[in-house]
TIVO-2410 file (N, C-alpha, C; in nm, 3 decimals):
# residues 132
REC num residu      c1      c2      c3 atome chaine
REC   1      M   1.816   3.897   1.846     N      A
REC   1      M   1.946   3.971   1.851    CA      A
REC   1      M   1.912   4.111   1.909     C      A
REC   2      T   1.983   4.149   2.007     N      A
REC   2      T   1.943   4.274   2.092    CA      A
REC   2      T   2.027   4.390   2.010     C      A
REC   3      R   1.981   4.524   2.020     N      A
REC   3      R   2.035   4.620   1.962    CA      A
REC   3      R   2.141   4.677   2.068     C      A
REC   4      Q   2.259   4.707   1.999     N      A
REC   4      Q   2.366   4.764   2.084    CA      A
REC   4      Q   2.398   4.900   2.023     C      A
REC   5      S   2.448   4.978   2.116     N      A
REC   5      S   2.504   5.098   2.045    CA      A
REC   5      S   2.654   5.099   2.034     C      A
REC   6      T   2.691   5.184   1.941     N      A
REC   6      T   2.834   5.160   1.905    CA      A
REC   6      T   2.935   5.210   2.009     C      A
REC   7      S   2.889   5.278   2.129     N      A
REC   7      S   2.976   5.313   2.233    CA      A
REC   7      S   3.009   5.177   2.306     C      A
REC   8      Q   2.928   5.082   2.306     N      A
REC   8      Q   2.967   4.961   2.380    CA      A
REC   8      Q   3.021   4.854   2.309     C      A
REC   9      V   3.041   4.881   2.179     N      A
REC   9      V   3.102   4.779   2.090    CA      A
REC   9      V   3.229   4.827   2.028     C      A
REC  10      P   3.354   4.767   2.069     N      A
REC  10      P   3.475   4.820   1.987    CA      A
REC  10      P   3.456   4.826   1.820     C      A
REC  11      E   3.540   4.909   1.784     N      A
REC  11      E   3.532   4.905   1.621    CA      A
REC  11      E   3.546   4.776   1.546     C      A
REC  12      A   3.650   4.701   1.594     N      A
REC  12      A   3.682   4.592   1.527    CA      A
REC  12      A   3.570   4.488   1.541     C      A
REC  13      A   3.501   4.478   1.667     N      A
REC  13      A   3.398   4.389   1.697    CA      A
REC  13      A   3.262   4.444   1.619     C      A
REC  14      A   3.255   4.578   1.597     N      A
REC  14      A   3.149   4.635   1.511    CA      A
REC  14      A   3.128   4.596   1.377     C      A
REC  15      Q   3.250   4.552   1.319     N      A
REC  15      Q   3.251   4.538   1.171    CA      A
REC  15      Q   3.173   4.396   1.153     C      A
REC  16      G   3.186   4.301   1.234     N      A
REC  16      G   3.121   4.174   1.200    CA      A
REC  16      G   2.990   4.150   1.284     C      A
REC  17      S   2.946   4.259   1.363     N      A
REC  17      S   2.818   4.222   1.441    CA      A
REC  17      S   2.702   4.283   1.395     C      A
REC  18      G   2.702   4.352   1.275     N      A
REC  18      G   2.594   4.410   1.224    CA      A
REC  18      G   2.575   4.550   1.254     C      A
REC  19      V   2.640   4.608   1.356     N      A
REC  19      V   2.637   4.727   1.401    CA      A
REC  19      V   2.742   4.825   1.314     C      A
REC  20      Q   2.692   4.926   1.268     N      A
REC  20      Q   2.773   5.021   1.195    CA      A
REC  20      Q   2.821   5.142   1.283     C      A
REC  21      E   2.926   5.207   1.231     N      A
REC  21      E   2.988   5.329   1.289    CA      A
REC  21      E   2.867   5.426   1.355     C      A
REC  22      S   2.785   5.443   1.254     N      A
REC  22      S   2.668   5.543   1.283    CA      A
REC  22      S   2.569   5.508   1.373     C      A
REC  23      G   2.582   5.387   1.423     N      A
REC  23      G   2.486   5.337   1.519    CA      A
REC  23      G   2.368   5.266   1.465     C      A
REC  24      V   2.364   5.262   1.336     N      A
REC  24      V   2.247   5.202   1.269    CA      A
REC  24      V   2.273   5.044   1.251     C      A
REC  25      Q   2.175   4.972   1.299     N      A
REC  25      Q   2.205   4.819   1.305    CA      A
REC  25      Q   2.152   4.772   1.173     C      A
REC  26      D   2.222   4.676   1.104     N      A
REC  26      D   2.197   4.604   0.981    CA      A
REC  26      D   2.084   4.508   1.026     C      A
REC  27      A   1.997   4.477   0.948     N      A
REC  27      A   1.906   4.374   0.960    CA      A
REC  27      A   1.881   4.310   0.831     C      A
REC  28      E   1.881   4.162   0.835     N      A
REC  28      E   1.881   4.077   0.736    CA      A
REC  28      E   1.742   4.101   0.661     C      A
REC  29      P   1.743   4.133   0.537     N      A
REC  29      P   1.603   4.187   0.465    CA      A
REC  29      P   1.542   4.039   0.426     C      A
REC  30      D   1.420   4.050   0.400     N      A
REC  30      D   1.336   3.934   0.349    CA      A
REC  30      D   1.413   3.863   0.232     C      A
REC  31      Y   1.430   3.738   0.245     N      A
REC  31      Y   1.509   3.674   0.142    CA      A
REC  31      Y   1.459   3.686   0.004     C      A
REC  32      R   1.327   3.722  -0.022     N      A
REC  32      R   1.276   3.753  -0.146    CA      A
REC  32      R   1.323   3.875  -0.209     C      A
REC  33      F   1.347   3.970  -0.140     N      A
REC  33      F   1.403   4.091  -0.177    CA      A
REC  33      F   1.539   4.088  -0.213     C      A
REC  34      T   1.610   3.991  -0.136     N      A
REC  34      T   1.771   3.978  -0.162    CA      A
REC  34      T   1.760   3.893  -0.297     C      A
REC  35      L   1.687   3.807  -0.313     N      A
REC  35      L   1.697   3.706  -0.428    CA      A
REC  35      L   1.642   3.806  -0.554     C      A
REC  36      A   1.548   3.884  -0.552     N      A
REC  36      A   1.510   3.987  -0.648    CA      A
REC  36      A   1.632   4.077  -0.690     C      A
REC  37      N   1.698   4.122  -0.589     N      A
REC  37      N   1.824   4.207  -0.618    CA      A
REC  37      N   1.926   4.122  -0.687     C      A
REC  38      E   1.944   3.998  -0.644     N      A
REC  38      E   2.035   3.925  -0.729    CA      A
REC  38      E   1.994   3.893  -0.871     C      A
REC  39      R   1.872   3.860  -0.895     N      A
REC  39      R   1.812   3.854  -1.028    CA      A
REC  39      R   1.844   3.977  -1.105     C      A
REC  40      T   1.829   4.090  -1.058     N      A
REC  40      T   1.848   4.208  -1.136    CA      A
REC  40      T   1.982   4.231  -1.158     C      A
REC  41      F   2.085   4.192  -1.069     N      A
REC  41      F   2.202   4.200  -1.090    CA      A
REC  41      F   2.251   4.114  -1.199     C      A
REC  42      L   2.205   3.973  -1.216     N      A
REC  42      L   2.227   3.896  -1.310    CA      A
REC  42      L   2.178   3.940  -1.442     C      A
REC  43      A   2.071   4.003  -1.431     N      A
REC  43      A   2.011   4.059  -1.578    CA      A
REC  43      A   2.108   4.161  -1.624     C      A
REC  44      W   2.166   4.246  -1.550     N      A
REC  44      W   2.255   4.338  -1.602    CA      A
REC  44      W   2.383   4.273  -1.640     C      A
REC  45      I   2.433   4.171  -1.575     N      A
REC  45      I   2.542   4.087  -1.629    CA      A
REC  45      I   2.520   4.013  -1.746     C      A
REC  46      R   2.397   3.965  -1.768     N      A
REC  46      R   2.370   3.901  -1.889    CA      A
REC  46      R   2.389   4.005  -2.025     C      A
REC  47      T   2.325   4.124  -1.984     N      A
REC  47      T   2.326   4.240  -2.092    CA      A
REC  47      T   2.487   4.263  -2.104     C      A
REC  48      A   2.556   4.280  -2.020     N      A
REC  48      A   2.704   4.300  -2.031    CA      A
REC  48      A   2.772   4.204  -2.126     C      A
REC  49      L   2.749   4.074  -2.083     N      A
REC  49      L   2.799   3.956  -2.171    CA      A
REC  49      L   2.756   3.960  -2.299     C      A
REC  50      A   2.629   4.012  -2.321     N      A
REC  50      A   2.580   4.030  -2.471    CA      A
REC  50      A   2.658   4.114  -2.549     C      A
REC  51      L   2.672   4.229  -2.464     N      A
REC  51      L   2.752   4.337  -2.537    CA      A
REC  51      L   2.921   4.292  -2.575     C      A
REC  52      L   2.977   4.234  -2.454     N      A
REC  52      L   3.095   4.172  -2.481    CA      A
REC  52      L   3.097   4.068  -2.603     C      A
REC  53      A   3.008   3.984  -2.613     N      A
REC  53      A   3.009   3.895  -2.741    CA      A
REC  53      A   2.980   3.972  -2.871     C      A
REC  54      A   2.910   4.075  -2.863     N      A
REC  54      A   2.895   4.161  -2.979    CA      A
REC  54      A   3.034   4.215  -3.005     C      A
REC  55      G   3.123   4.271  -2.924     N      A
REC  55      G   3.219   4.325  -2.948    CA      A
REC  55      G   3.324   4.224  -3.020     C      A
REC  56      V   3.339   4.109  -2.951     N      A
REC  56      V   3.395   4.003  -3.024    CA      A
REC  56      V   3.367   3.974  -3.161     C      A
REC  57      A   3.243   3.951  -3.177     N      A
REC  57      A   3.194   3.922  -3.302    CA      A
REC  57      A   3.232   4.038  -3.415     C      A
REC  58      A   3.199   4.168  -3.360     N      A
REC  58      A   3.228   4.283  -3.435    CA      A
REC  58      A   3.383   4.274  -3.484     C      A
REC  59      D   3.472   4.234  -3.399     N      A
REC  59      D   3.624   4.235  -3.437    CA      A
REC  59      D   3.658   4.108  -3.530     C      A
REC  60      E   3.609   4.001  -3.483     N      A
REC  60      E   3.639   3.872  -3.529    CA      A
REC  60      E   3.585   3.830  -3.647     C      A
REC  61      L   3.447   3.841  -3.650     N      A
REC  61      L   3.349   3.795  -3.771    CA      A
REC  61      L   3.342   3.885  -3.866     C      A
REC  62      I   3.320   4.016  -3.819     N      A
REC  62      I   3.274   4.115  -3.945    CA      A
REC  62      I   3.415   4.182  -3.976     C      A
REC  63      G   3.505   4.211  -3.879     N      A
REC  63      G   3.630   4.309  -3.917    CA      A
REC  63      G   3.684   4.249  -4.029     C      A
REC  64      G   3.744   4.122  -4.032     N      A
REC  64      G   3.799   4.079  -4.156    CA      A
REC  64      G   3.939   4.112  -4.163     C      A
REC  65      G   4.005   4.163  -4.055     N      A
REC  65      G   4.138   4.177  -4.069    CA      A
REC  65      G   4.208   4.317  -3.977     C      A
REC  66      A   4.324   4.322  -3.987     N      A
REC  66      A   4.388   4.432  -3.883    CA      A
REC  66      A   4.381   4.556  -3.960     C      A
REC  67      G   4.346   4.574  -4.092     N      A
REC  67      G   4.356   4.702  -4.158    CA      A
REC  67      G   4.203   4.764  -4.120     C      A
REC  68      N   4.102   4.715  -4.084     N      A
REC  68      N   3.981   4.754  -4.082    CA      A
REC  68      N   3.947   4.828  -3.940     C      A
REC  69      I   3.990   4.936  -3.922     N      A
REC  69      I   3.973   5.013  -3.807    CA      A
REC  69      I   3.826   5.052  -3.771     C      A
REC  70      D   3.719   5.047  -3.866     N      A
REC  70      D   3.587   5.084  -3.812    CA      A
REC  70      D   3.539   4.970  -3.729     C      A
REC  71      H   3.573   4.842  -3.753     N      A
REC  71      H   3.507   4.743  -3.683    CA      A
REC  71      H   3.576   4.715  -3.543     C      A
REC  72      S   3.706   4.770  -3.554     N      A
REC  72      S   3.786   4.755  -3.422    CA      A
REC  72      S   3.726   4.856  -3.326     C      A
REC  73      V   3.697   4.987  -3.377     N      A
REC  73      V   3.646   5.085  -3.294    CA      A
REC  73      V   3.495   5.042  -3.247     C      A
REC  74      L   3.417   4.983  -3.316     N      A
REC  74      L   3.293   4.913  -3.275    CA      A
REC  74      L   3.312   4.801  -3.169     C      A
REC  75      A   3.417   4.734  -3.187     N      A
REC  75      A   3.439   4.629  -3.089    CA      A
REC  75      A   3.482   4.676  -2.965     C      A
REC  76      V   3.583   4.782  -2.963     N      A
REC  76      V   3.627   4.834  -2.838    CA      A
REC  76      V   3.516   4.914  -2.766     C      A
REC  77      T   3.422   4.971  -2.840     N      A
REC  77      T   3.326   5.046  -2.778    CA      A
REC  77      T   3.224   4.954  -2.704     C      A
REC  78      C   3.191   4.834  -2.779     N      A
REC  78      C   3.112   4.742  -2.699    CA      A
REC  78      C   3.178   4.687  -2.580     C      A
REC  79      V   3.309   4.641  -2.599     N      A
REC  79      V   3.375   4.592  -2.465    CA      A
REC  79      V   3.381   4.701  -2.357     C      A
REC  80      V   3.403   4.827  -2.401     N      A
REC  80      V   3.424   4.926  -2.284    CA      A
REC  80      V   3.279   4.934  -2.215     C      A
REC  81      V   3.177   4.939  -2.303     N      A
REC  81      V   3.030   4.973  -2.240    CA      A
REC  81      V   3.007   4.833  -2.154     C      A
REC  82      A   3.039   4.715  -2.216     N      A
REC  82      A   3.018   4.591  -2.121    CA      A
REC  82      A   3.086   4.607  -1.985     C      A
REC  83      T   3.211   4.647  -1.985     N      A
REC  83      T   3.294   4.662  -1.869    CA      A
REC  83      T   3.229   4.763  -1.779     C      A
REC  84      L   3.182   4.883  -1.815     N      A
REC  84      L   3.124   4.969  -1.745    CA      A
REC  84      L   2.988   4.903  -1.680     C      A
REC  85      L   2.910   4.855  -1.763     N      A
REC  85      L   2.792   4.791  -1.730    CA      A
REC  85      L   2.801   4.692  -1.609     C      A
REC  86      S   2.899   4.605  -1.642     N      A
REC  86      S   2.913   4.503  -1.531    CA      A
REC  86      S   2.965   4.564  -1.389     C      A
REC  87      L   3.063   4.653  -1.398     N      A
REC  87      L   3.093   4.727  -1.278    CA      A
REC  87      L   2.991   4.808  -1.221     C      A
REC  88      G   2.896   4.860  -1.290     N      A
REC  88      G   2.797   4.934  -1.247    CA      A
REC  88      G   2.694   4.862  -1.178     C      A
REC  89      A   2.683   4.740  -1.250     N      A
REC  89      A   2.590   4.638  -1.173    CA      A
REC  89      A   2.612   4.575  -1.062     C      A
REC  90      F   2.734   4.556  -1.023     N      A
REC  90      F   2.799   4.532  -0.907    CA      A
REC  90      F   2.791   4.616  -0.799     C      A
REC  91      H   2.821   4.753  -0.837     N      A
REC  91      H   2.790   4.871  -0.756    CA      A
REC  91      H   2.651   4.885  -0.710     C      A
REC  92      R   2.575   4.878  -0.803     N      A
REC  92      R   2.425   4.889  -0.786    CA      A
REC  92      R   2.366   4.784  -0.681     C      A
REC  93      W   2.410   4.658  -0.723     N      A
REC  93      W   2.370   4.552  -0.623    CA      A
REC  93      W   2.419   4.565  -0.468     C      A
REC  94      R   2.528   4.608  -0.450     N      A
REC  94      R   2.580   4.637  -0.324    CA      A
REC  94      R   2.509   4.754  -0.250     C      A
REC  95      R   2.484   4.856  -0.330     N      A
REC  95      R   2.413   4.976  -0.279    CA      A
REC  95      R   2.271   4.936  -0.233     C      A
REC  96      V   2.203   4.862  -0.319     N      A
REC  96      V   2.067   4.816  -0.292    CA      A
REC  96      V   2.046   4.728  -0.174     C      A
REC  97      Q   2.148   4.637  -0.181     N      A
REC  97      Q   2.158   4.532  -0.059    CA      A
REC  97      Q   2.187   4.614   0.099     C      A
REC  98      S   2.271   4.707   0.082     N      A
REC  98      S   2.297   4.787   0.192    CA      A
REC  98      S   2.175   4.870   0.226     C      A
REC  99      A   2.101   4.922   0.132     N      A
REC  99      A   1.986   5.018   0.168    CA      A
REC  99      A   1.871   4.930   0.219     C      A
REC 100      M   1.859   4.809   0.168     N      A
REC 100      M   1.761   4.706   0.226    CA      A
REC 100      M   1.810   4.665   0.366     C      A
REC 101      R   1.909   4.647   0.405     N      A
REC 101      R   1.968   4.597   0.523    CA      A
REC 101      R   1.940   4.711   0.631     C      A
REC 102      R   1.959   4.832   0.586     N      A
REC 102      R   1.931   4.961   0.678    CA      A
REC 102      R   1.803   5.016   0.670     C      A
REC 103      S   1.696   4.941   0.593     N      A
REC 103      S   1.573   5.000   0.584    CA      A
REC 103      S   1.572   5.137   0.525     C      A
REC 104      D   1.652   5.172   0.443     N      A
REC 104      D   1.668   5.309   0.377    CA      A
REC 104      D   1.594   5.295   0.247     C      A
REC 105      P   1.561   5.418   0.188     N      A
REC 105      P   1.524   5.427   0.052    CA      A
REC 105      P   1.612   5.368  -0.045     C      A
REC 106      L   1.563   5.293  -0.153     N      A
REC 106      L   1.660   5.247  -0.255    CA      A
REC 106      L   1.735   5.359  -0.328     C      A
REC 107      P   1.868   5.344  -0.367     N      A
REC 107      P   1.947   5.440  -0.441    CA      A
REC 107      P   1.877   5.455  -0.578     C      A
REC 108      P   1.899   5.569  -0.633     N      A
REC 108      P   1.876   5.598  -0.773    CA      A
REC 108      P   1.943   5.496  -0.863     C      A
REC 109      A   1.886   5.459  -0.981     N      A
REC 109      A   1.956   5.372  -1.092    CA      A
REC 109      A   2.043   5.442  -1.174     C      A
REC 110      S   2.150   5.479  -1.140     N      A
REC 110      S   2.248   5.535  -1.248    CA      A
REC 110      S   2.294   5.450  -1.360     C      A
REC 111      I   2.282   5.302  -1.329     N      A
REC 111      I   2.318   5.211  -1.418    CA      A
REC 111      I   2.240   5.218  -1.559     C      A
REC 112      V   2.116   5.278  -1.544     N      A
REC 112      V   2.028   5.305  -1.672    CA      A
REC 112      V   2.092   5.407  -1.758     C      A
REC 113      R   2.148   5.514  -1.665     N      A
REC 113      R   2.203   5.609  -1.775    CA      A
REC 113      R   2.336   5.551  -1.852     C      A
REC 114      I   2.414   5.469  -1.777     N      A
REC 114      I   2.527   5.405  -1.831    CA      A
REC 114      I   2.484   5.341  -1.963     C      A
REC 115      T   2.382   5.252  -1.932     N      A
REC 115      T   2.333   5.172  -2.047    CA      A
REC 115      T   2.280   5.236  -2.176     C      A
REC 116      V   2.190   5.347  -2.139     N      A
REC 116      V   2.141   5.424  -2.253    CA      A
REC 116      V   2.256   5.503  -2.326     C      A
REC 117      G   2.340   5.554  -2.243     N      A
REC 117      G   2.470   5.636  -2.303    CA      A
REC 117      G   2.553   5.531  -2.375     C      A
REC 118      G   2.576   5.408  -2.336     N      A
REC 118      G   2.666   5.316  -2.412    CA      A
REC 118      G   2.590   5.268  -2.520     C      A
REC 119      V   2.466   5.229  -2.518     N      A
REC 119      V   2.395   5.178  -2.646    CA      A
REC 119      V   2.403   5.299  -2.736     C      A
REC 120      C   2.375   5.409  -2.712     N      A
REC 120      C   2.371   5.523  -2.802    CA      A
REC 120      C   2.522   5.554  -2.863     C      A
REC 121      A   2.621   5.532  -2.794     N      A
REC 121      A   2.759   5.541  -2.850    CA      A
REC 121      A   2.790   5.424  -2.945     C      A
REC 122      I   2.722   5.302  -2.912     N      A
REC 122      I   2.734   5.185  -2.997    CA      A
REC 122      I   2.672   5.202  -3.135     C      A
REC 123      A   2.543   5.263  -3.119     N      A
REC 123      A   2.466   5.299  -3.226    CA      A
REC 123      A   2.524   5.400  -3.315     C      A
REC 124      L   2.597   5.504  -3.276     N      A
REC 124      L   2.660   5.597  -3.354    CA      A
REC 124      L   2.781   5.546  -3.418     C      A
REC 125      V   2.843   5.449  -3.351     N      A
REC 125      V   2.962   5.399  -3.409    CA      A
REC 125      V   2.912   5.300  -3.524     C      A
REC 126      C   2.801   5.242  -3.500     N      A
REC 126      C   2.742   5.139  -3.619    CA      A
REC 126      C   2.718   5.236  -3.736     C      A
REC 127      V   2.644   5.352  -3.701     N      A
REC 127      V   2.610   5.422  -3.810    CA      A
REC 127      V   2.756   5.468  -3.890     C      A
REC 128      V   2.846   5.510  -3.833     N      A
REC 128      V   2.963   5.551  -3.905    CA      A
REC 128      V   3.019   5.431  -3.981     C      A
REC 129      V   3.027   5.298  -3.911     N      A
REC 129      V   3.078   5.178  -4.006    CA      A
REC 129      V   2.982   5.168  -4.113     C      A
REC 130      V   2.854   5.170  -4.115     N      A
REC 130      V   2.757   5.140  -4.213    CA      A
REC 130      V   2.795   5.240  -4.324     C      A
REC 131      I   2.804   5.375  -4.290     N      A
REC 131      I   2.816   5.478  -4.382    CA      A
REC 131      I   2.950   5.463  -4.464     C      A
REC 132      L   3.066   5.446  -4.381     N      A
REC 132      L   3.200   5.411  -4.450    CA      A
REC 132      L   3.202   5.293  -4.494     C      A
***
């Protein structure tokens, strides 16, 4: 594939040709890196699914009724963290894939902060539920 400048490629054609508006050409990364990025994405999704299951379990199995607000708060916290984690995983996967295609440095992993903050929030809610 030959390298083309953006001045030679119309904007509509540049979107599908691998040439970006900045003139940087996307290159297909080594498939092993792409597969490693996908495995990392799936690991984050598994974590989100585990938190989602914990939220359902906290409300349905442990909650024991509509009058028990503590377990509902725990369930909602788990579901919110799972949602943020899955959205963050997708965003991270896209950013890493894009950086690999452009041979740029990998972006910082802000999803780790989301995970740590979410797990700490869930732990605090668990402490409140156990104390009450």
